[in-house]
KOLBALUM-693595 format. One record per residue (C-alpha): x, y, z; residue in three letters. Coordinates in steps of 0.5 Angstrom, whole numbers, plus 500, padded with zeros to 3 digits. Example, Ala and Ser with C-alpha at 12.3 -4.5 7.8 and 13.67 -1.06 7.14 Angstrom:
<atoms>
<atom c1="525" c2="491" c3="516" res="ALA"/>
<atom c1="527" c2="498" c3="514" res="SER"/>
</atoms>
This chain:
<atoms>
<atom c1="576" c2="429" c3="498" res="MET"/>
<atom c1="579" c2="434" c3="494" res="GLY"/>
<atom c1="579" c2="442" c3="494" res="GLU"/>
<atom c1="572" c2="443" c3="495" res="HIS"/>
<atom c1="566" c2="440" c3="501" res="GLY"/>
<atom c1="560" c2="439" c3="501" res="TYR"/>
<atom c1="555" c2="446" c3="503" res="LYS"/>
<atom c1="551" c2="446" c3="509" res="LYS"/>
<atom c1="546" c2="449" c3="506" res="GLU"/>
<atom c1="539" c2="446" c3="508" res="LEU"/>
<atom c1="536" c2="449" c3="514" res="ASN"/>
<atom c1="530" c2="445" c3="518" res="PHE"/>
<atom c1="524" c2="446" c3="513" res="TRP"/>
<atom c1="528" c2="443" c3="507" res="HIS"/>
<atom c1="529" c2="436" c3="511" res="VAL"/>
<atom c1="522" c2="437" c3="512" res="ILE"/>
<atom c1="520" c2="438" c3="505" res="LEU"/>
<atom c1="526" c2="433" c3="503" res="LEU"/>
<atom c1="523" c2="427" c3="508" res="THR"/>
<atom c1="516" c2="428" c3="505" res="SER"/>
<atom c1="518" c2="429" c3="498" res="GLY"/>
<atom c1="521" c2="423" c3="498" res="ALA"/>
<atom c1="515" c2="419" c3="500" res="ILE"/>
<atom c1="509" c2="423" c3="497" res="LEU"/>
<atom c1="512" c2="420" c3="490" res="GLY"/>
<atom c1="509" c2="417" c3="485" res="PRO"/>
<atom c1="505" c2="412" c3="490" res="ALA"/>
<atom c1="501" c2="417" c3="492" res="ILE"/>
<atom c1="497" c2="415" c3="485" res="ALA"/>
<atom c1="496" c2="409" c3="487" res="TYR"/>
<atom c1="498" c2="405" c3="495" res="ILE"/>
<atom c1="491" c2="409" c3="497" res="PRO"/>
<atom c1="488" c2="405" c3="492" res="VAL"/>
<atom c1="491" c2="399" c3="493" res="THR"/>
<atom c1="491" c2="398" c3="501" res="VAL"/>
<atom c1="483" c2="398" c3="499" res="LEU"/>
<atom c1="485" c2="393" c3="493" res="THR"/>
<atom c1="488" c2="387" c3="499" res="PHE"/>
<atom c1="484" c2="388" c3="505" res="GLY"/>
<atom c1="479" c2="392" c3="503" res="GLY"/>
<atom c1="476" c2="398" c3="507" res="PRO"/>
<atom c1="479" c2="396" c3="513" res="VAL"/>
<atom c1="486" c2="397" c3="510" res="GLY"/>
<atom c1="485" c2="404" c3="511" res="ILE"/>
<atom c1="488" c2="401" c3="518" res="PHE"/>
<atom c1="494" c2="399" c3="515" res="SER"/>
<atom c1="498" c2="407" c3="514" res="TRP"/>
<atom c1="497" c2="406" c3="521" res="ILE"/>
<atom c1="500" c2="399" c3="523" res="ILE"/>
<atom c1="505" c2="401" c3="517" res="ALA"/>
<atom c1="507" c2="408" c3="521" res="PHE"/>
<atom c1="508" c2="404" c3="527" res="PHE"/>
<atom c1="513" c2="400" c3="524" res="LEU"/>
<atom c1="517" c2="404" c3="521" res="ILE"/>
<atom c1="518" c2="408" c3="526" res="ILE"/>
<atom c1="524" c2="403" c3="529" res="PRO"/>
<atom c1="527" c2="403" c3="523" res="MET"/>
<atom c1="527" c2="412" c3="522" res="ALA"/>
<atom c1="529" c2="412" c3="529" res="LEU"/>
<atom c1="536" c2="408" c3="527" res="VAL"/>
<atom c1="537" c2="412" c3="522" res="TYR"/>
<atom c1="536" c2="418" c3="525" res="VAL"/>
<atom c1="541" c2="416" c3="530" res="GLU"/>
<atom c1="546" c2="415" c3="525" res="LEU"/>
<atom c1="545" c2="421" c3="522" res="GLY"/>
<atom c1="546" c2="425" c3="527" res="THR"/>
<atom c1="552" c2="423" c3="530" res="MET"/>
<atom c1="556" c2="422" c3="524" res="TRP"/>
<atom c1="552" c2="426" c3="519" res="PRO"/>
<atom c1="555" c2="424" c3="512" res="LYS"/>
<atom c1="553" c2="426" c3="505" res="ALA"/>
<atom c1="551" c2="418" c3="502" res="GLY"/>
<atom c1="551" c2="416" c3="510" res="GLY"/>
<atom c1="547" c2="410" c3="509" res="VAL"/>
<atom c1="553" c2="408" c3="505" res="ALA"/>
<atom c1="558" c2="409" c3="510" res="TYR"/>
<atom c1="554" c2="405" c3="516" res="TYR"/>
<atom c1="555" c2="398" c3="515" res="PRO"/>
<atom c1="562" c2="399" c3="512" res="ALA"/>
<atom c1="564" c2="402" c3="519" res="LYS"/>
<atom c1="561" c2="397" c3="523" res="SER"/>
<atom c1="562" c2="391" c3="518" res="HIS"/>
<atom c1="568" c2="393" c3="514" res="GLY"/>
<atom c1="569" c2="393" c3="506" res="SER"/>
<atom c1="565" c2="387" c3="503" res="LEU"/>
<atom c1="558" c2="389" c3="507" res="VAL"/>
<atom c1="559" c2="397" c3="506" res="GLY"/>
<atom c1="559" c2="395" c3="498" res="LEU"/>
<atom c1="554" c2="390" c3="498" res="LEU"/>
<atom c1="549" c2="395" c3="501" res="ASN"/>
<atom c1="553" c2="402" c3="499" res="GLY"/>
<atom c1="551" c2="399" c3="492" res="TRP"/>
<atom c1="543" c2="397" c3="493" res="ALA"/>
<atom c1="543" c2="403" c3="495" res="ALA"/>
<atom c1="546" c2="407" c3="490" res="PHE"/>
<atom c1="543" c2="401" c3="485" res="LEU"/>
<atom c1="536" c2="403" c3="488" res="GLY"/>
<atom c1="536" c2="410" c3="488" res="TYR"/>
<atom c1="538" c2="411" c3="481" res="THR"/>
<atom c1="532" c2="407" c3="478" res="LEU"/>
<atom c1="528" c2="412" c3="482" res="VAL"/>
<atom c1="530" c2="417" c3="475" res="MET"/>
<atom c1="526" c2="411" c3="470" res="PRO"/>
<atom c1="520" c2="410" c3="475" res="LEU"/>
<atom c1="518" c2="417" c3="476" res="VAL"/>
<atom c1="519" c2="419" c3="469" res="VAL"/>
<atom c1="515" c2="413" c3="466" res="THR"/>
<atom c1="510" c2="415" c3="471" res="SER"/>
<atom c1="511" c2="423" c3="469" res="ILE"/>
<atom c1="510" c2="419" c3="461" res="VAL"/>
<atom c1="504" c2="414" c3="463" res="GLU"/>
<atom c1="500" c2="419" c3="466" res="TYR"/>
<atom c1="501" c2="425" c3="461" res="LEU"/>
<atom c1="499" c2="419" c3="456" res="SER"/>
<atom c1="492" c2="420" c3="458" res="PHE"/>
<atom c1="491" c2="426" c3="454" res="TYR"/>
<atom c1="497" c2="424" c3="449" res="PHE"/>
<atom c1="495" c2="417" c3="448" res="PRO"/>
<atom c1="501" c2="416" c3="443" res="GLY"/>
<atom c1="507" c2="416" c3="449" res="LEU"/>
<atom c1="504" c2="409" c3="452" res="TYR"/>
<atom c1="501" c2="404" c3="449" res="ASN"/>
<atom c1="498" c2="400" c3="455" res="GLY"/>
<atom c1="504" c2="396" c3="457" res="GLN"/>
<atom c1="511" c2="400" c3="455" res="THR"/>
<atom c1="512" c2="407" c3="453" res="ILE"/>
<atom c1="513" c2="409" c3="446" res="SER"/>
<atom c1="520" c2="412" c3="442" res="ASN"/>
<atom c1="517" c2="419" c3="444" res="LEU"/>
<atom c1="516" c2="417" c3="451" res="GLY"/>
<atom c1="522" c2="415" c3="452" res="ILE"/>
<atom c1="525" c2="421" c3="448" res="ILE"/>
<atom c1="522" c2="425" c3="453" res="ILE"/>
<atom c1="523" c2="421" c3="459" res="SER"/>
<atom c1="531" c2="422" c3="457" res="VAL"/>
<atom c1="530" c2="430" c3="457" res="GLY"/>
<atom c1="526" c2="430" c3="464" res="ILE"/>
<atom c1="533" c2="425" c3="467" res="VAL"/>
<atom c1="537" c2="431" c3="464" res="ILE"/>
<atom c1="533" c2="437" c3="467" res="ILE"/>
<atom c1="534" c2="433" c3="474" res="LEU"/>
<atom c1="541" c2="433" c3="472" res="PHE"/>
<atom c1="542" c2="441" c3="470" res="LEU"/>
<atom c1="538" c2="442" c3="477" res="ILE"/>
<atom c1="542" c2="438" c3="481" res="ASN"/>
<atom c1="549" c2="440" c3="480" res="ILE"/>
<atom c1="547" c2="447" c3="481" res="ARG"/>
<atom c1="548" c2="449" c3="489" res="HIS"/>
<atom c1="544" c2="444" c3="494" res="VAL"/>
<atom c1="541" c2="449" c3="496" res="ARG"/>
<atom c1="537" c2="450" c3="490" res="LEU"/>
<atom c1="535" c2="443" c3="490" res="MET"/>
<atom c1="532" c2="444" c3="496" res="GLY"/>
<atom c1="528" c2="450" c3="494" res="ASP"/>
<atom c1="525" c2="448" c3="488" res="ILE"/>
<atom c1="523" c2="441" c3="492" res="ASN"/>
<atom c1="520" c2="446" c3="496" res="ASN"/>
<atom c1="516" c2="450" c3="492" res="ILE"/>
<atom c1="514" c2="442" c3="489" res="LEU"/>
<atom c1="513" c2="439" c3="495" res="THR"/>
<atom c1="508" c2="444" c3="497" res="ILE"/>
<atom c1="505" c2="444" c3="491" res="ILE"/>
<atom c1="503" c2="437" c3="492" res="LYS"/>
<atom c1="500" c2="436" c3="498" res="ILE"/>
<atom c1="496" c2="442" c3="497" res="VAL"/>
<atom c1="493" c2="439" c3="491" res="LEU"/>
<atom c1="493" c2="432" c3="494" res="ILE"/>
<atom c1="489" c2="436" c3="500" res="ILE"/>
<atom c1="484" c2="439" c3="495" res="PHE"/>
<atom c1="483" c2="433" c3="491" res="ILE"/>
<atom c1="482" c2="430" c3="497" res="ILE"/>
<atom c1="477" c2="434" c3="500" res="ALA"/>
<atom c1="473" c2="434" c3="494" res="ILE"/>
<atom c1="473" c2="427" c3="493" res="LEU"/>
<atom c1="470" c2="427" c3="501" res="LEU"/>
<atom c1="464" c2="431" c3="499" res="LYS"/>
<atom c1="462" c2="425" c3="495" res="PHE"/>
<atom c1="463" c2="420" c3="501" res="PHE"/>
<atom c1="458" c2="415" c3="501" res="ASP"/>
<atom c1="460" c2="411" c3="508" res="PRO"/>
<atom c1="456" c2="404" c3="505" res="SER"/>
<atom c1="462" c2="403" c3="502" res="ASN"/>
<atom c1="465" c2="401" c3="508" res="TYR"/>
<atom c1="461" c2="396" c3="511" res="TYR"/>
<atom c1="457" c2="394" c3="506" res="SER"/>
<atom c1="460" c2="389" c3="500" res="TYR"/>
<atom c1="462" c2="384" c3="504" res="GLY"/>
<atom c1="463" c2="389" c3="511" res="GLY"/>
<atom c1="469" c2="392" c3="513" res="PRO"/>
<atom c1="474" c2="387" c3="512" res="ALA"/>
<atom c1="471" c2="382" c3="507" res="PRO"/>
<atom c1="478" c2="379" c3="506" res="TYR"/>
<atom c1="479" c2="378" c3="514" res="GLY"/>
<atom c1="486" c2="379" c3="517" res="ILE"/>
<atom c1="490" c2="377" c3="512" res="ASP"/>
<atom c1="488" c2="382" c3="508" res="GLY"/>
<atom c1="489" c2="387" c3="513" res="LEU"/>
<atom c1="497" c2="384" c3="513" res="PHE"/>
<atom c1="498" c2="384" c3="505" res="LEU"/>
<atom c1="495" c2="392" c3="505" res="ALA"/>
<atom c1="500" c2="393" c3="511" res="VAL"/>
<atom c1="506" c2="390" c3="506" res="SER"/>
<atom c1="504" c2="396" c3="501" res="ALA"/>
<atom c1="503" c2="402" c3="506" res="THR"/>
<atom c1="510" c2="399" c3="510" res="ILE"/>
<atom c1="513" c2="400" c3="502" res="LEU"/>
<atom c1="511" c2="408" c3="501" res="ALA"/>
<atom c1="514" c2="411" c3="507" res="TYR"/>
<atom c1="521" c2="408" c3="505" res="ALA"/>
<atom c1="523" c2="414" c3="503" res="GLY"/>
<atom c1="524" c2="417" c3="510" res="PHE"/>
<atom c1="530" c2="415" c3="509" res="ARG"/>
<atom c1="533" c2="421" c3="505" res="GLN"/>
<atom c1="534" c2="426" c3="509" res="PRO"/>
<atom c1="541" c2="422" c3="511" res="ILE"/>
<atom c1="543" c2="422" c3="505" res="ASP"/>
<atom c1="543" c2="430" c3="505" res="TYR"/>
<atom c1="546" c2="431" c3="512" res="ALA"/>
<atom c1="552" c2="433" c3="511" res="GLU"/>
<atom c1="548" c2="439" c3="508" res="GLU"/>
<atom c1="544" c2="440" c3="515" res="VAL"/>
<atom c1="546" c2="447" c3="518" res="LYS"/>
<atom c1="545" c2="443" c3="524" res="ASP"/>
<atom c1="543" c2="436" c3="524" res="PRO"/>
<atom c1="543" c2="433" c3="530" res="GLY"/>
<atom c1="537" c2="438" c3="531" res="LYS"/>
<atom c1="533" c2="439" c3="525" res="PHE"/>
<atom c1="534" c2="431" c3="523" res="ILE"/>
<atom c1="530" c2="428" c3="528" res="PRO"/>
<atom c1="524" c2="433" c3="529" res="ARG"/>
<atom c1="523" c2="433" c3="521" res="ALA"/>
<atom c1="523" c2="426" c3="520" res="VAL"/>
<atom c1="517" c2="425" c3="525" res="ILE"/>
<atom c1="514" c2="431" c3="523" res="VAL"/>
<atom c1="514" c2="429" c3="516" res="SER"/>
<atom c1="512" c2="422" c3="517" res="LEU"/>
<atom c1="505" c2="424" c3="521" res="LEU"/>
<atom c1="504" c2="429" c3="516" res="ILE"/>
<atom c1="505" c2="422" c3="511" res="VAL"/>
<atom c1="501" c2="418" c3="515" res="LEU"/>
<atom c1="495" c2="423" c3="515" res="LEU"/>
<atom c1="495" c2="425" c3="507" res="ILE"/>
<atom c1="496" c2="417" c3="505" res="TYR"/>
<atom c1="490" c2="415" c3="509" res="MET"/>
<atom c1="486" c2="420" c3="508" res="PHE"/>
<atom c1="487" c2="419" c3="500" res="GLU"/>
<atom c1="484" c2="412" c3="501" res="SER"/>
<atom c1="479" c2="414" c3="506" res="ILE"/>
<atom c1="476" c2="419" c3="500" res="ALA"/>
<atom c1="477" c2="413" c3="494" res="PHE"/>
<atom c1="472" c2="409" c3="499" res="LEU"/>
<atom c1="468" c2="413" c3="500" res="GLY"/>
<atom c1="467" c2="415" c3="493" res="THR"/>
<atom c1="467" c2="409" c3="489" res="ILE"/>
<atom c1="460" c2="407" c3="485" res="ASN"/>
<atom c1="461" c2="400" c3="483" res="TRP"/>
<atom c1="456" c2="400" c3="478" res="ASN"/>
<atom c1="459" c2="406" c3="474" res="LYS"/>
<atom c1="467" c2="404" c3="475" res="LEU"/>
<atom c1="464" c2="397" c3="472" res="GLY"/>
<atom c1="465" c2="392" c3="478" res="LEU"/>
<atom c1="461" c2="387" c3="481" res="SER"/>
<atom c1="459" c2="390" c3="488" res="PRO"/>
<atom c1="464" c2="388" c3="493" res="GLY"/>
<atom c1="469" c2="386" c3="488" res="ASP"/>
<atom c1="475" c2="390" c3="492" res="TRP"/>
<atom c1="481" c2="386" c3="487" res="SER"/>
<atom c1="477" c2="389" c3="481" res="GLY"/>
<atom c1="480" c2="397" c3="483" res="LEU"/>
<atom c1="487" c2="393" c3="481" res="SER"/>
<atom c1="485" c2="394" c3="474" res="ASN"/>
<atom c1="485" c2="401" c3="473" res="PHE"/>
<atom c1="491" c2="404" c3="470" res="PRO"/>
<atom c1="489" c2="411" c3="474" res="TYR"/>
<atom c1="483" c2="410" c3="479" res="PRO"/>
<atom c1="484" c2="416" c3="482" res="PHE"/>
<atom c1="482" c2="419" c3="475" res="ILE"/>
<atom c1="477" c2="414" c3="474" res="SER"/>
<atom c1="473" c2="415" c3="480" res="SER"/>
<atom c1="473" c2="422" c3="479" res="SER"/>
<atom c1="470" c2="421" c3="473" res="GLN"/>
<atom c1="465" c2="417" c3="475" res="ALA"/>
<atom c1="463" c2="422" c3="479" res="LEU"/>
<atom c1="463" c2="427" c3="472" res="GLY"/>
<atom c1="468" c2="431" c3="476" res="LEU"/>
<atom c1="473" c2="431" c3="469" res="SER"/>
<atom c1="476" c2="437" c3="471" res="TYR"/>
<atom c1="478" c2="434" c3="477" res="LEU"/>
<atom c1="483" c2="429" c3="472" res="SER"/>
<atom c1="487" c2="434" c3="470" res="ILE"/>
<atom c1="489" c2="436" c3="478" res="ILE"/>
<atom c1="490" c2="429" c3="479" res="ILE"/>
<atom c1="495" c2="428" c3="473" res="ILE"/>
<atom c1="498" c2="435" c3="476" res="ILE"/>
<atom c1="499" c2="432" c3="482" res="ALA"/>
<atom c1="501" c2="426" c3="480" res="VAL"/>
<atom c1="507" c2="429" c3="475" res="ILE"/>
<atom c1="509" c2="434" c3="480" res="ILE"/>
<atom c1="509" c2="428" c3="485" res="ALA"/>
<atom c1="514" c2="424" c3="481" res="SER"/>
<atom c1="519" c2="429" c3="479" res="PHE"/>
<atom c1="520" c2="432" c3="486" res="SER"/>
<atom c1="521" c2="425" c3="488" res="ASP"/>
<atom c1="526" c2="425" c3="483" res="GLY"/>
<atom c1="530" c2="430" c3="484" res="LEU"/>
<atom c1="531" c2="428" c3="491" res="ILE"/>
<atom c1="533" c2="421" c3="489" res="TYR"/>
<atom c1="537" c2="423" c3="484" res="PHE"/>
<atom c1="542" c2="428" c3="489" res="GLY"/>
<atom c1="541" c2="422" c3="494" res="GLY"/>
<atom c1="545" c2="417" c3="489" res="ALA"/>
<atom c1="550" c2="422" c3="487" res="ALA"/>
<atom c1="552" c2="422" c3="495" res="ARG"/>
<atom c1="551" c2="415" c3="495" res="VAL"/>
<atom c1="556" c2="415" c3="490" res="SER"/>
<atom c1="561" c2="420" c3="492" res="ASN"/>
<atom c1="561" c2="417" c3="499" res="SER"/>
<atom c1="563" c2="410" c3="496" res="LEU"/>
<atom c1="568" c2="413" c3="493" res="SER"/>
<atom c1="571" c2="417" c3="499" res="ARG"/>
<atom c1="571" c2="412" c3="503" res="TYR"/>
<atom c1="576" c2="407" c3="503" res="ASP"/>
<atom c1="575" c2="407" c3="495" res="GLU"/>
<atom c1="570" c2="403" c3="493" res="TYR"/>
<atom c1="569" c2="406" c3="488" res="PHE"/>
<atom c1="573" c2="410" c3="483" res="PRO"/>
<atom c1="577" c2="416" c3="486" res="LYS"/>
<atom c1="575" c2="421" c3="480" res="PHE"/>
<atom c1="567" c2="419" c3="484" res="LEU"/>
<atom c1="570" c2="423" c3="489" res="SER"/>
<atom c1="570" c2="430" c3="486" res="LYS"/>
<atom c1="566" c2="435" c3="489" res="LEU"/>
<atom c1="565" c2="441" c3="485" res="SER"/>
<atom c1="565" c2="449" c3="486" res="ASP"/>
<atom c1="559" c2="449" c3="489" res="GLN"/>
<atom c1="560" c2="442" c3="493" res="GLY"/>
<atom c1="555" c2="438" c3="489" res="ILE"/>
<atom c1="558" c2="431" c3="487" res="PRO"/>
<atom c1="559" c2="432" c3="479" res="ILE"/>
<atom c1="562" c2="425" c3="477" res="ASN"/>
<atom c1="557" c2="422" c3="481" res="SER"/>
<atom c1="552" c2="426" c3="478" res="ALA"/>
<atom c1="554" c2="424" c3="471" res="ILE"/>
<atom c1="554" c2="416" c3="473" res="LEU"/>
<atom c1="547" c2="416" c3="476" res="VAL"/>
<atom c1="545" c2="419" c3="469" res="VAL"/>
<atom c1="549" c2="413" c3="465" res="LEU"/>
<atom c1="545" c2="409" c3="469" res="ILE"/>
<atom c1="538" c2="410" c3="469" res="SER"/>
<atom c1="538" c2="412" c3="462" res="ILE"/>
<atom c1="539" c2="404" c3="460" res="PRO"/>
<atom c1="535" c2="401" c3="465" res="TYR"/>
<atom c1="529" c2="407" c3="462" res="LEU"/>
<atom c1="530" c2="404" c3="455" res="ILE"/>
<atom c1="531" c2="396" c3="457" res="LEU"/>
<atom c1="525" c2="396" c3="463" res="LEU"/>
<atom c1="520" c2="402" c3="459" res="PRO"/>
<atom c1="515" c2="402" c3="463" res="SER"/>
<atom c1="513" c2="404" c3="471" res="PHE"/>
<atom c1="511" c2="396" c3="473" res="SER"/>
<atom c1="517" c2="393" c3="470" res="SER"/>
<atom c1="521" c2="398" c3="473" res="VAL"/>
<atom c1="518" c2="398" c3="480" res="LEU"/>
<atom c1="519" c2="390" c3="482" res="GLY"/>
<atom c1="527" c2="392" c3="481" res="VAL"/>
<atom c1="527" c2="399" c3="484" res="PHE"/>
<atom c1="524" c2="395" c3="490" res="VAL"/>
<atom c1="527" c2="389" c3="492" res="ASP"/>
<atom c1="534" c2="393" c3="490" res="ALA"/>
<atom c1="534" c2="399" c3="495" res="ILE"/>
<atom c1="531" c2="394" c3="500" res="LEU"/>
<atom c1="537" c2="391" c3="501" res="VAL"/>
<atom c1="540" c2="396" c3="504" res="SER"/>
<atom c1="535" c2="398" c3="510" res="TYR"/>
<atom c1="536" c2="392" c3="515" res="ALA"/>
<atom c1="544" c2="392" c3="516" res="PRO"/>
<atom c1="543" c2="399" c3="518" res="ALA"/>
<atom c1="540" c2="397" c3="525" res="ALA"/>
<atom c1="545" c2="392" c3="526" res="VAL"/>
<atom c1="551" c2="397" c3="525" res="SER"/>
<atom c1="547" c2="402" c3="531" res="LEU"/>
<atom c1="549" c2="397" c3="535" res="ALA"/>
<atom c1="556" c2="396" c3="533" res="VAL"/>
<atom c1="557" c2="403" c3="535" res="PHE"/>
<atom c1="553" c2="403" c3="541" res="ARG"/>
<atom c1="559" c2="398" c3="544" res="GLU"/>
<atom c1="565" c2="400" c3="539" res="LYS"/>
<atom c1="564" c2="409" c3="541" res="PHE"/>
<atom c1="560" c2="408" c3="547" res="PRO"/>
<atom c1="563" c2="416" c3="549" res="ASN"/>
<atom c1="561" c2="418" c3="542" res="GLU"/>
<atom c1="556" c2="425" c3="541" res="ASN"/>
<atom c1="550" c2="423" c3="540" res="ARG"/>
<atom c1="545" c2="428" c3="539" res="PRO"/>
<atom c1="539" c2="423" c3="537" res="PHE"/>
<atom c1="539" c2="416" c3="542" res="LYS"/>
<atom c1="535" c2="410" c3="540" res="LEU"/>
<atom c1="531" c2="409" c3="546" res="PRO"/>
<atom c1="532" c2="401" c3="548" res="ALA"/>
<atom c1="536" c2="400" c3="543" res="TYR"/>
<atom c1="537" c2="393" c3="545" res="LYS"/>
<atom c1="530" c2="392" c3="543" res="ILE"/>
<atom c1="529" c2="397" c3="538" res="LEU"/>
<atom c1="534" c2="395" c3="534" res="SER"/>
<atom c1="533" c2="388" c3="533" res="PRO"/>
<atom c1="525" c2="390" c3="531" res="ILE"/>
<atom c1="529" c2="394" c3="527" res="ALA"/>
<atom c1="532" c2="389" c3="523" res="PHE"/>
<atom c1="526" c2="385" c3="522" res="VAL"/>
<atom c1="523" c2="390" c3="520" res="ILE"/>
<atom c1="527" c2="391" c3="514" res="GLY"/>
<atom c1="528" c2="384" c3="513" res="GLY"/>
<atom c1="520" c2="384" c3="512" res="LEU"/>
<atom c1="520" c2="389" c3="507" res="LEU"/>
<atom c1="524" c2="385" c3="502" res="ILE"/>
<atom c1="520" c2="379" c3="504" res="TYR"/>
<atom c1="514" c2="384" c3="503" res="TRP"/>
<atom c1="516" c2="387" c3="497" res="SER"/>
<atom c1="515" c2="381" c3="493" res="GLY"/>
<atom c1="519" c2="377" c3="488" res="PHE"/>
<atom c1="517" c2="379" c3="481" res="SER"/>
<atom c1="524" c2="382" c3="480" res="SER"/>
<atom c1="528" c2="379" c3="485" res="ILE"/>
<atom c1="531" c2="375" c3="480" res="PHE"/>
<atom c1="534" c2="382" c3="476" res="ILE"/>
<atom c1="534" c2="386" c3="482" res="ALA"/>
<atom c1="539" c2="380" c3="485" res="ILE"/>
<atom c1="544" c2="380" c3="479" res="LEU"/>
<atom c1="545" c2="388" c3="479" res="SER"/>
<atom c1="546" c2="388" c3="487" res="VAL"/>
<atom c1="551" c2="382" c3="486" res="LEU"/>
<atom c1="555" c2="386" c3="481" res="ALA"/>
<atom c1="558" c2="391" c3="486" res="GLY"/>
<atom c1="563" c2="385" c3="489" res="PRO"/>
<atom c1="566" c2="388" c3="482" res="ALA"/>
<atom c1="568" c2="393" c3="484" res="PHE"/>
<atom c1="572" c2="388" c3="491" res="VAL"/>
<atom c1="578" c2="386" c3="485" res="LEU"/>
<atom c1="579" c2="394" c3="484" res="ILE"/>
<atom c1="580" c2="395" c3="492" res="LEU"/>
<atom c1="584" c2="388" c3="493" res="VAL"/>
<atom c1="589" c2="390" c3="487" res="LYS"/>
<atom c1="589" c2="397" c3="490" res="LYS"/>
<atom c1="591" c2="394" c3="497" res="ARG"/>
</atoms>
């Protein structure tokens, strides 16, 4: 690992706000409305259903991350339990998915800025100027992440607190205009039946996926066995309430006529590129539009800040353990930062940004790539319980013989529910990882 090691500089609040910040990313502007698009008013309950579905998987990672707290640990556990090929495929998928967050969040920032600066986005792709601004944002994320991890954590603390406060403010303002008739009129609470509800669940469970980020920083947490279990559960509860009330607030403020929709046309809500802004302006709350744009920009930047560090640590992990990645990527700076891996994140994210210059075009590839890496951890946990029964486990998943298979199934459903619009590109990108096996085999 070289002369330097990771620094234990993250406290309990860092871990809570890492988790919350990773989950409350660009999704805050879309998913709370998407659940209404898919399910109508009953879609609100999909947040609760998805919460209970994601808990077994989250607790799987909590046990692994507290038993062996390693930076970029999501790449380490499947390799430890299943060997080189599985470890490499899983780790590469996680690294690629995390890296794709960079073009995802910066295009989100630019597209929302284009609400006031139309030259940045033409409705389908961001402009050349938008790409230049996006590259600049990626560089800023890089510069923050190559300092002490505590600096990144402190900045994220501030940004995440600000975005939570802004979201709560937006919710509170919108609730003042709440119209309960939107719940029981216009097709009733469940206009699309049970199918609509479960389609909404497919969106909400994806929104929770950022819970895994603290596991990638576990080696830098002062007391991972104590902090991570509490922080993950508390954070999931926080974001459950925030997302659910976002959906409730939007539901109550829908003015069909002013939005140009036929009453009860829930699917028509998907036509709005800035749904919360459209709803606010329909209410005559133009000032709220500015606050919404600021909240989305901060949420996106914070999300990118967290995932950038996660991607660098996964790359570093793939280099340190069994040399899946080239050895120079294992280098840590004097500050305990995987500096070469951070550079790699920049070098990979910028071409994807140029090739996929819009939020929607990046989203599908990102989702399909990153979700491939979730399910194997459930199997790893079961393997470790058998192979290392006496290992110190600060947190133990209860009834693991039941909950681990459930977590594995949920991991598979995440991929299925993500859709297949971009699966071809994602599969090609993920399968590029085995090229590194040739390097591995040649070295051995």
